[in-house]
N, C-alpha and C positions, 0 to 999 in steps of 0.2 A: 841438539835439537832440544826444545823444549813442546811443548805439546798440553796445552789445558784443555781439561775437558768437564764436563758436569758431573754431578756425582753418581748419575744412573747410568752414565756410560765408565765411568771411573769402575763402580761397581760390579756393572757386565766384564769388564774386561778380568777382573780379580774374580773374579766366579769360573772365569775361563781358562786362571791360570789357575784356581784351585782340581778342577779338573784331572788336570794333568797333563794336560795335551798343549801347554806349552810354558815354558820357564821360568819367562818375565813378561812384563807388558811388552817389553824390546819386540819377544819372540811372537807375539800376539800382532805387535803393527806390521812387523816385515813379512809374516804370512798377509796381512791384509794387502798390506801394498803387489807382494809379488802375485796374491786372486786379484786383484784391480787389471793388474799388466796383463796378466795371459787372458781376463774376458776382453780385455780393449783390443787386445791381439785378434783372437776371434771373431769381435766385431767387425775390428777391420779385412778381414780375410771375407765374412759373409759379405759387408758391402760392395767388396771388390769384385768377387760374384754376384750379385745382384747387378755391380752394374753391367758388368759383360754378357751376364742372360738379356737386360734388356735390348744393350746394343746389337743383341746378334738376333733380334726380328721378332716377328710370329710365326710359329712355328704352322708348316702346309698339314702335320697332322690334327686327327682330331681327340676330344678327350678321350674317349673310349680307345683310339690307340693308344693314347699317353698311358690310360690306366693297365691297361692291359700289359705293356710291357715294363711297367712299373710292379707289377703282381708276378710277373714272370721273373724278375729280379731279385723279388723279394722271394719268391719262391724258394728260385737255385741258390739262393744264400740261407736258406734255413730259418726263413725271418718269417715266415708266411703261412700260420696255422688253418688247415681248412678240411 
């Protein structure tokens, strides 16, 4: 596979290789593809969750009840500093 890039992009990739994080331009591109696939998988999961939430309908609980439950959950997990 051959990919043509403008000079500023080539310079950027070469700079990333010089940092030692990547062994070659191919290594850098493989990392970009992996990250892009992971990002798209996370977005797909989020979209699925949003569709499920929307399909579940409106909650009978008040906003205060929902926030109180969220605070209690965060507190029990040590995520809330009060």
